[in-house]
Structures are given as structure tokens and as C-alpha cells.
C-alpha positions in Angstrom: -14.7 -10.7 -23.0 -16.1 -12.3 -19.8 -18.3 -15.2 -20.6 -20.4 -14.9 -17.4 -21.0 -12.1 -14.9 -19.1 -13.9 -12.3 -16.0 -13.7 -14.5 -16.0 -9.9 -14.4 -14.3 -9.5 -10.9 -11.5 -11.7 -12.0 -10.4 -9.4 -14.9 -7.3 -7.3 -14.6 -8.1 -3.6 -14.3 -6.9 -2.8 -17.9 -8.8 -5.8 -19.3 -11.9 -4.6 -17.5 -11.4 -1.0 -18.8 -11.1 -2.4 -22.4 -14.2 -4.5 -22.0 -16.2 -1.5 -20.8 -14.9 0.8 -23.6 -15.5 -1.8 -26.3 -19.0 -2.2 -24.9 -18.4 -5.9 -24.3 -19.8 -5.3 -20.8 -21.9 -2.5 -19.5 -20.9 -0.4 -16.5 -24.1 -1.7 -14.9 -23.0 -5.3 -15.5 -19.6 -4.5 -13.9 -21.2 -2.8 -10.9 -23.7 -5.6 -10.4 -21.0 -8.3 -10.5 -18.8 -6.3 -8.2 -21.6 -5.8 -5.6 -22.4 -9.6 -5.8 -18.8 -10.4 -5.0 -18.6 -7.8 -2.2 -21.9 -9.1 -0.7 -20.6 -12.7 -0.8 -17.1 -12.1 0.6 -16.9 -8.9 2.5 -19.0 -10.1 5.5 -16.2 -12.6 6.3 -13.2 -10.2 5.6 -14.4 -6.7 6.6 -12.3 -5.2 3.9 -14.7 -2.6 2.6 -16.6 -0.3 5.0 -19.0 2.6 4.8 -20.6 1.1 1.7 -22.8 3.1 -0.6 -26.3 1.9 -1.2 -26.7 -0.5 -4.2 -29.4 1.5 -5.9 -27.2 4.7 -5.8 -24.3 2.8 -7.3 -26.3 1.2 -10.1 -27.7 4.6 -11.0 -24.2 6.0 -11.2 -23.2 3.0 -13.4 -26.2 3.8 -15.7 -25.0 7.4 -16.0 -21.5 6.1 -17.0 -23.2 3.9 -19.7 -25.2 6.8 -21.0 -21.9 8.8 -21.3 -20.4 6.0 -23.4 -23.5 5.8 -25.5 -22.8 9.5 -26.4 -19.2 8.7 -27.2 -17.9 10.2 -24.0 -15.4 8.5 -21.7 -14.0 10.1 -18.5 -10.9 8.0 -18.6 -9.5 4.5 -18.2 -11.4 4.0 -14.9 -14.7 4.9 -16.5 -17.5 3.0 -14.7 -15.1 0.9 -12.6 -15.9 0.4 -8.9 -13.4 1.7 -6.4 -13.1 2.0 -2.6 -10.9 4.7 -1.1 -8.8 4.0 2.0 -10.5 5.3 5.1 -7.8 7.9 5.8 -8.7 9.9 2.7 -11.8 12.0 2.2 -14.7 11.1 -0.2 -17.5 13.6 -0.3 -20.6 12.3 1.4 -18.9 9.3 3.0 -17.5 8.9 6.5 -13.8 9.4 7.1 -13.4 7.6 10.4 -9.6 7.1 10.4 -10.6 3.9 12.3 -11.2 6.0 15.4 -14.4 6.0 17.5 -13.9 9.8 17.8 -14.4 10.1 14.0 -17.0 7.5 13.4 -19.7 10.0 12.5 -17.6 12.5 10.5 -18.8 12.8 6.9 -16.5 14.6 4.5 -17.9 17.6 2.7 -15.4 17.4 -0.2 -13.1 14.9 -1.9 -9.5 14.6 -1.0 -7.0 14.7 -3.9 -6.8 10.9 -4.2 -10.6 10.6 -4.6 -10.6 13.7 -7.0 -8.1 12.1 -9.3 -9.7 8.7 -9.4 -13.2 10.1 -9.9 -11.9 12.3 -12.6 -10.7 9.2 -14.4 -14.2 7.7 -14.2 -14.1 5.6 -11.0 -17.3 5.0 -9.1 -16.6 5.0 -5.3 -18.5 2.1 -3.6 -17.2 2.7 -0.1 -14.0 2.9 1.9 -11.3 0.3 2.7 -10.6 -0.5 6.4 -7.5 0.7 8.2 -6.2 0.6 11.7 -6.9 3.5 14.1 -5.2 6.7 12.7 -3.4 4.3 10.2 -1.0 3.4 13.0 0.4 -0.2 13.2 0.7 -2.7 10.4 -2.4 -4.7 11.5 -5.8 -3.5 10.3 -8.2 -3.5 13.3 -10.2 -0.8 15.0 -13.2 -0.3 17.3 -15.4 1.2 14.6 -15.4 -1.7 12.1 -13.4 -4.5 13.7 -10.5 -6.3 12.1 -9.9 -7.0 8.4 -9.1 -10.7 8.0 -6.4 -12.1 5.7 -7.6 -13.2 2.3 -5.8 -16.5 2.6 -6.6 -17.4 6.2 -9.3 -15.4 8.0 -7.8 -16.3 11.4 -4.7 -14.2 10.5 -4.0 -10.5 10.2 -4.3 -8.7 6.8 -1.4 -6.4 7.6 -1.8 -2.7 7.4 -2.5 0.0 7.3 -3.8 -0.6 3.8 -5.1 -4.0 4.9 -8.7 -3.5 3.6 -7.4 -2.5 0.2 -5.1 -5.5 -0.1 -7.8 -8.0 0.9 -10.4 -6.4 -1.4 -7.9 -6.9 -4.2 -7.0 -10.4 -3.3 -10.7 -11.4 -3.0 -11.5 -9.8 -6.4 -13.8 -7.1 -4.9 -11.7 -4.4 -6.6 -9.4 -4.5 -9.6 -7.0 -1.9 -8.3 -6.9 0.0 -5.0 -5.3 3.1 -3.4 -3.4 2.9 -0.2 -0.9 4.9 1.8 2.5 4.0 3.2 4.5 5.4 6.1 6.0 2.3 7.6 5.2 -0.3 5.0 1.5 0.2 4.8 1.3 -0.4 1.1 4.0 -3.1 1.1 3.3 -5.3 4.1 -0.5 -6.0 3.4 0.4 -6.5 -0.3 2.9 -9.2 0.7 0.6 -10.8 3.2 -2.3 -11.0 0.7 -0.3 -12.0 -2.5 -0.8 -8.8 -4.5 1.4 -5.9 -5.6 1.8 -2.8 -3.5 4.0 0.2 -4.5 5.4 3.0 -2.3 6.2 5.7 -4.9 9.2 8.0 -4.6 8.9 10.8 -2.1 6.8 13.6 -3.8 5.5 11.4 -6.6 1.9 11.3 -5.3 0.9 14.5 -3.6 -1.4 14.3 -0.6 -4.1 16.8 0.1 -5.6 17.8 2.5 -2.5 17.8 4.8 -1.5 19.5 8.0 2.0 20.2 6.7 3.4 20.0 3.2 7.1 20.8 3.9 8.4 18.5 6.7 5.9 15.6 6.7 7.3 13.7 3.7 7.6 10.2 5.2 4.0 9.1 4.4 2.8 8.8 0.8 -0.2 7.5 -1.0 0.2 5.0 -3.8 -1.2 2.1 -5.8 -2.0 -1.6 -5.2 -3.0 -4.1 -7.8 -2.9 -7.8 -8.8 -0.9 -7.0 -11.9 2.1 -4.7 -12.4 0.6 -3.1 -15.5 -2.5 -2.1 -13.5 -0.2 -0.8 -10.7 1.5 1.5 -13.1 -1.7 2.6 -14.7 -3.2 3.6 -11.4 0.0 5.4 -10.5 -0.4 7.4 -13.7 -3.7 8.6 -12.3 -2.5 9.3 -8.7 0.8 11.0 -9.6 1.6 14.4 -10.9 2.3 17.8 -9.3 -0.3 19.8 -7.4 -0.2 23.5 -6.5 -0.9 22.8 -2.8 2.1 20.3 -2.6 5.2 22.4 -3.4 7.5 19.4 -3.0 5.6 17.2 -5.4 7.5 15.9 -8.4 6.8 17.5 -11.8 7.4 14.6 -14.1 4.5 13.9 -16.4 2.7 10.9 -14.9 1.7 9.7 -18.3 5.0 7.9 -18.5 3.6 5.2 -16.2 0.7 4.5 -18.6 3.2 3.4 -21.3 4.9 0.1 -22.1 6.6 -1.8 -19.3 8.4 -4.1 -21.6 12.2 -4.2 -21.1 15.1 -6.5 -21.1 16.2 -6.9 -17.5 19.4 -8.7 -18.5 22.4 -7.3 -16.7 20.5 -5.6 -13.9 22.4 -5.9 -10.6 20.2 -6.9 -7.6 21.6 -6.3 -4.1 20.2 -8.7 -1.5 20.0 -7.0 1.9 18.4 -10.1 3.6 18.3 -9.7 7.4 21.1 -7.1 7.4 23.7 -9.6 8.5 21.6 -10.9 11.4 20.5 -7.5 12.7 16.8 -8.0 11.8 15.1 -11.0 13.5 12.9 -12.9 11.0 10.6 -15.9 11.5 11.7 -19.2 10.0 11.1 -19.6 6.3 10.9 -16.0 5.3 14.5 -15.6 4.2 14.5 -18.9 2.4 11.3 -18.0 0.5 12.5 -14.6 -0.6 15.9 -16.0 -1.7 14.0 -18.6 -3.8 12.0 -15.8 -5.4 15.3 -14.0 -6.2 16.3 -17.0 -8.4 13.8 -15.7 -10.9 16.1 -12.7 -11.5 19.0 -15.0 -12.2 16.9 -16.7 -14.8 16.3 -13.3 -16.5 20.0 -12.6 -16.7 20.3 -10.4 -13.7 23.0 -10.8 -11.1 22.2 -11.2 -7.4 24.8 -10.4 -4.8 24.8 -9.6 -1.1 24.4 -6.0 -0.2 25.5 -4.4 3.1 23.8 -1.4 4.5 26.3 1.5 4.6 25.8 2.5 8.3 24.8 0.8 11.5 21.0 0.0 11.2 20.5 0.8 14.9 21.5 4.4 14.2 18.9 4.5 11.4 16.2 3.1 13.7 16.9 5.7 16.5 16.7 8.5 14.0 13.5 6.9 12.5 11.9 7.0 16.0 12.5 10.7 16.4 11.1 11.5 12.9 8.1 9.2 13.4 7.2 10.7 16.8 7.7 14.2 15.5 5.3 13.6 12.6 2.8 11.3 14.3 2.4 13.0 17.6 0.9 16.2 16.1 -1.6 14.1 14.2 -2.9 12.7 17.4 -2.7 16.0 19.4 -5.9 17.6 18.1 -7.9 14.7 19.5 -6.5 15.2 22.9 -7.6 18.9 23.3 -10.5 17.3 25.1 -8.8 15.3 27.8 -11.8 13.0 28.1 -10.9 11.6 24.6 -7.8 10.0 25.9 -9.6 6.8 27.0 -11.0 6.5 23.4 -7.6 6.5 21.7 -5.6 3.3 21.4 -2.5 3.1 23.6 -0.1 2.9 20.7 -1.3 6.3 19.4 -1.0 7.7 22.9 2.5 6.5 23.1 3.4 8.2 19.9 1.9 11.4 21.1 3.4 11.4 24.6 6.9 10.6 23.3 6.6 13.5 20.9 6.0 16.0 23.7 9.6 15.5 24.9 11.3 16.0 21.6 13.3 19.1 20.9 14.2 20.9 17.8 17.9 19.9 18.3 16.9 16.2 18.5 14.9 16.5 15.2 17.8 18.2 13.5 20.2 15.6 14.7 17.9 12.9 13.4 17.7 14.7 10.1 21.5 14.8 9.9 21.5 11.0 10.5 18.8 10.6 7.8 21.0 12.6 5.4 24.0 10.3 6.0 21.7 7.3 5.5 20.5 8.7 2.2 24.1 9.2 1.1 25.0 5.7 2.1 22.1 4.4 0.0 23.4 6.3 -3.0 26.7 4.6 -2.5 25.0 1.2 -2.6 23.3 2.2 -5.9 26.8 2.7 -7.4 27.1 -1.1 -7.1 23.5 -2.1 -7.6 20.5 -1.1 -9.7 17.9 -2.5 -7.3 18.0 -3.6 -3.7 15.8 -6.5 -2.4 14.7 -7.3 1.2 11.8 -9.3 2.7 8.6 -7.2 3.0 8.0 -8.4 6.6 9.8 -10.1 9.5 6.9 -12.3 10.5 4.3 -14.3 8.8 0.7 -13.1 9.1 -0.1 -13.5 12.8 -3.3 -14.2 14.8 -5.9 -11.6 14.0 -6.7 -11.3 17.7 -3.2 -10.0 18.6 -2.5 -6.3 18.7 1.1 -6.8 17.6 3.9 -9.3 17.9 5.7 -9.1 21.3 8.7 -11.0 19.9 10.1 -12.1 16.6 12.2 -15.3 16.4 12.6 -15.1 20.1 13.8 -11.5 20.2 11.5 -9.1 22.3 10.1 -6.1 20.4 10.5 -2.9 22.4 7.8 -0.9 20.4 4.5 -1.7 18.8 6.0 -1.3 15.4 9.6 -2.6 15.7 8.5 -6.0 14.2 8.2 -4.0 10.9 11.6 -2.4 11.1 12.5 -4.0 7.7 10.4 -1.5 5.8 11.9 1.7 7.0 14.9 1.9 4.7 13.0 2.8 1.5 10.8 5.2 3.4 13.6 7.0 5.2 15.6 7.5 2.0 12.5 8.6 0.0 13.0 5.7 -2.5 10.4 3.9 -4.6 9.7 0.3 -3.4 7.4 -2.4 -4.7 6.3 -5.5 -2.8 6.1 -8.4 -5.3 4.6 -11.8 -4.3 7.4 -14.1 -3.3 5.2 -17.2 -3.0 3.9 -19.2 0.0 5.6 -20.7 3.0 5.2 -24.2 4.4 2.3 -22.7 6.5 0.5 -21.9 3.3 0.7 -18.2 3.9 1.9 -15.6 1.4 4.9 -13.4 1.7 6.3 -10.5 -0.3 9.7 -9.5 -1.5 10.4 -5.7 -1.5 12.3 -4.3 -4.5 13.8 -0.8 -3.8 14.7 1.4 -6.7 17.0 4.4 -7.2 15.9 7.9 -6.4 12.9 8.7 -8.6 13.4 5.4 -10.4 9.8 4.4 -10.2 9.4 3.6 -13.9 12.5 1.4 -14.0 11.4 -0.4 -10.9 7.9 -1.0 -12.4 9.6 -2.5 -15.5 11.7 -4.9 -13.4 8.6 -5.9 -11.4 6.7 -6.5 -14.6 9.5 -8.8 -15.9 9.3 -10.7 -12.5 5.6 -11.1 -12.9 5.9 -12.5 -16.4 8.5 -15.0 -15.2 6.3 -16.1 -12.3 2.8 -16.0 -13.8 1.6 -19.4 -12.4 2.6 -18.5 -8.9 1.2 -15.0 -9.0 -2.1 -16.2 -10.5 -3.0 -18.3 -7.4 -6.2 -17.2 -5.8 -7.3 -17.3 -2.1 -9.7 -20.0 -1.0 -13.4 -19.5 -1.8 -12.9 -16.9 -4.5 
């Protein structure tokens, strides 16, 4: 039980849920403490945007308390404040996508993510900031400005779930939703010292969606400060939906169960920088390899793993797929040619590149993706889990659009500096970013664990064991919290 109101934001999500349901704290207490934390820290970080008025939120908290007084609970998130990433709809709130063209759009109904979190009892206090159209792993836009790193406000928070990661790190939220196409759950988690999970392809259905058959590279998923909370939120987000015919049918309740397991004997494959293919800033590999020693202490084995096909082939196929999927998302905003000057150049590049793609090119890239998936399956004959740094750079200056070079090697696209994250995405595999610690620069970095196909639960269990073995490091808080 929290001894003071200012202790409430520091509770884990499940501890907070228990305190509410045991009536050790009221939902009003929780909301008031959360709003105090947000009022104090959000002006400096710009993590939460489109905020709901205090009096409206306190009234909703009172309604949750009244339900509990009648013996009614909506679920484990009952009365707990949440903010939904600004790529997903929440009825009555703006969905800006970080775009000036959408800055006044107010959603008339909830998206599936908000529906499921509200059904579990969450109270939505606003949205979390994201880059324009969710493109680029650096959260800035012309609607709300940049979200600043929780550990150093002069640095990027990562993205595209940067607002969610910072809100978690600064104890403004106990869990958060995000989405991941090219590391958007994993990179900001690693850069803000929290956990972020990209679930297996199809684990968390997304709705509304333009396409539910081909566009499977992006997925929504959970973020948290603790693995148990990560799994619990996944149990709320996951599960099949009629409008998503490729969604997995496994009962999501499995993620709400125990994560206790004995990791002894698990085989970890260390991908590193892919034998020098991926440029990485100094200190990242060393820190991640140091974090891997925790698995040795748990009785796991750690050996070098080699990607089963040339990574440049994977990248070229990735570019085709990405442009084929991203271009049509931008296209509706260009029906009016005057809008072009209001769209960031990186989004225009994606769109313009997509116009030259042919069906034959996409099918060829799909065949390459198939070969890559098969090569990953072969790796999993030797290893239970693969490990790789979650980013190739440390958090960079918040005023930069994107790194032009990494370790002296020029970057030929606005997102090539995040090439390290594409392997889990392209193979549809679950991946968790776990805190690896801090570099000599004092900045956090994450280690990505990649699981077998649909091996989300096993991956969560291993990440939980890692957390238990590194509690002191993981418990570190950003300055001023």
C-alpha cells in the first residue's frame, strides 16, 4: 500500500491494480496522483498530448469508485489512467497522427486498442506523442513538437512510440500501448530504460485498418516497466477479432498467468552486428554483451549466431515491402496536391518510391522474405532465443531529424540507422527490448530478445528471469522523478 499519494505513480501496474481492488487507494486518489505527476513532468518531455480535462477525469474516477463500492470491477485496469498512442482512435479525442493535416480530426469511435483497454477498466487521460504518420524512430512533429528523452531532455526519445516510453519512464503511466513496424516499440523502450514488446505477427489485431491481408509488418503491442505488467497488458490487447482474419486464435489469458520458469539450458544466439555488416556506435556492443552475461549466470548458453542469408538482400526486400505498405498510407493525403508542402519529406519519399513499384517486384521481395523466414527457422534449430542490440546509435540530439551517419558510415535512407530491428519484424517473430544498462555517456540502451514463431509466452518468461536477475539495474529511475 502506498504510504503517500506521491508513491502511487511508482507502483507497478499490477501492484496498483491490487491496491485499487483492495480499496487501499481510491480511483480518485490514483487519478489525482497521476495528474500531479503529469502536470509536473509532461511540460518538459511532451510525452502525453491531447489531454482530457482534470474535472472530467476525476469524475470518471469517481464513477469507477462507485462501481467498486457496488462490488463491480471492469477488469484489472479498473480506474487506472492510460494514454493511447496518437496513431489509434479514442472516441472524442484528436487522432492527429502527428500531422498538421490531421490536427483537428476528432475520432467518432474507439479503435480496437482503446476498446479493449477501456473494457478492462482503463481511463484514457490523453494520447501519447508520435512522429508524423508514425514514420521514423524519432518522436517529433509539427503539431506537438518533440518528445524528449526521459534520461536526458536534450536527446531523442526514439519512436515511434516515444511518447509512451517516456510517459512510462517518468512514472506518468504504469503501462502503455504502442505499435511497431520498424522497432517502434523496441527502440524507444531501449532508449528510455523500460520494456517494449513486439508480439508475434497476428497476436494483436489492429482495427480500423486499410488492409487486413497484406499489411502485416506493423503491429500494436505493450510497454511497461516490469515484464509481469508487459504480459498482463498483452493479455488485454491480444486475442482474435472478426475483422482481422489473420489474427491468432490462442486464448490471451495465458499471458496473465505465471511467468516463473527455470531458464537453465536455454540457448541464446548472439547476432551482434552481423559480423560487421551493421555499423554501431562505440559502446553499444560492449554493453549488450555485458547484459548477456546475466543469462550465463542463469545457466543459459550464449554463442555467436550467423544470419542465414546476406543481410543486404534482406534490406533490399525490406525496402520494397515497406514502400508498398507505407506509400498507400500517405497517398490519401496527397489527393489534394497542395497538401504536399505540409507533409514531411521522409513520408513523401516513401510515397514517391512506392509509385514505381510493380507487382513483380513485390512478389520477388516476398520470395526473399520467405527465404529469410526459412533461414530464421534453421537458426532456431540451434538456438531457443536470438539476441541483438535494439539500436545502432545512442539517443541523439533531439534537434536532428535522423542520423546521417553511424560510426562513420553514411546512411542512405532516413531509417537505415535502425536496420538492426528489421529481422524480427520481417520474419513475424516476437521480440522484447529489455534494459541492457547505461553507457559511459549515462544514456540507456536496450537488448532485443527474439523468440521462435508464436513463442511470445516463452520469451516473456525468459525476459522475466532476466529482470529478476537484474533488479537493481532495472529499478534505476530518470533524474527528477
